[in-house]
N, C-alpha and C positions, 0 to 999 in steps of 0.2 A: 419537498425532501426533509425529513426530520433525521437527526442524529443523536441517538441515545448512547451515553458512556456511563460505564460504572467502574470505579476505581476500588481496588482492595489491596491488601498486603498480607502477607503471611511470613512466619519465620521458617528460615531454611538452612540447610547445612547440618553437618553431622550432630553439633551441639547446639543447634538453633542459633548460631551466632550471626547469621546473614538474614537479611530482609529481602523478600521478593515483593516486587511492585507489579500488580496486574491492573490492566485496563481491558474492559470488554466493551466494544465497540459495535454498534449495529445501525445501519442506515435503513430508513423507512421511506423508500419513495412512493409517490402517488402513482396510481394505476396509469396515468398517462405518462409520466417519467419513466415507470417501469418499461412500457412500451417503446419509448424512445431509446432507453438503454439497449434493449434487445434490437431495435432496428438499425442502430449504428455501431452494434457489436462493442459496447463500452464495458461489458462485464469483465473482460480481461485485462482493462486498464489498470496499472499499477498506481495506487495512490499513496503507498508508504514502502520503503524498501530500508531494512535495518542497515546499520553501519557494515555489519558482517555480509550482508548481501551485497552491498556496494563493493566491498574489497573483493569478494569472490568473483564477481562480475569482472573486475579488473584483471584478476588472476586468469580467468578464462580468456579474455581478450589477448592478455600477453601471451598465453600459450598457443592461441591459433596464430598470432603472428609470428612467433618464434619458429613453429613447426618443428620437425624432426622427434626423437625421443624426448627431449627435455620439455619441447612444447606439449607433447602429449601428456607427460606426466603433470605439467601445469593445469592442462584442462581436466585431467581426472581429479586432481586436487581441487580445483575450483568447483567442479560439479558437486563433490562431495560435501564442501563447506556450504555451497548454495542451498543443498537440500535441508540443512540444518539451521538457516538463517529464516528470517521473518519477512514475508513479502504479502502485503495487502492489496486486494483488488477491490473494484466495485462489488463483484459477485461474492467474494468472501466477507465483505462488510454487510452486504444485504443478508448473508447467512449468519452473520455474527462471528466477529473476530476477536480471539483473546491473545493479548499481547503480555508477556511476562518478561521483566527486566530486572537485574540486580542494581542497577544505577536509576536513580530518579530522573536524572537529566535525559536519559535516553527515552524513558517512558513520556516525558513531558514534550520531548521532541516528535515521538509518534503521535501524541494527542494533537499537537499543533499542525503536524502534516496532514492528518486525517481531517481535520476541521477546515484547513485550506483546500484539501482536495475536493470536499464537499461543495464548497463554494465555487470552485472551478467546474465541477460537474453540472452543479445548477445553472451557472452562466452557460455553458455548453449546451445544455438542453433547453434553455430559454432561447438561444440563438436558433437552434435546430427547429424550434417552433415556428421560425419566421420564414422559413421556406415553403411559402404557400402560394408564390406567384403574384403577391401584391408588390407595389412599388415602395421604395424606401427613399425618402427624399431627406437630404441633408443639407443644413444652411451654415454657410460660413461667413 
């Protein structure tokens, strides 16, 4: 599996007084890895969730636990916010995912999370290949 990332920035805001940081990340699984991703249905696996998405998920959970009209309002608010936040899955990274942030630490956090997620996905796929009926012997 290969991961390619491209960083860029642009001026934003009414007077161009803000900087937007952009990361375009794309993974390129081998044909064998692509087959395993499909076989084990890993395409929908979330590999990065923005802070806004995590907060929205917490709001959704609170609303469902609270119940009643107040809970329903929290669920509606959480769903609205969740649709505006960023969530990366293996499928979205295979297709190419663009991440744009106003704060450099959030972009670097996303980049780190994507790199770590690719390492975990690679390890999982390597493990999946060992289920071939052969014996594994461990010595302690």
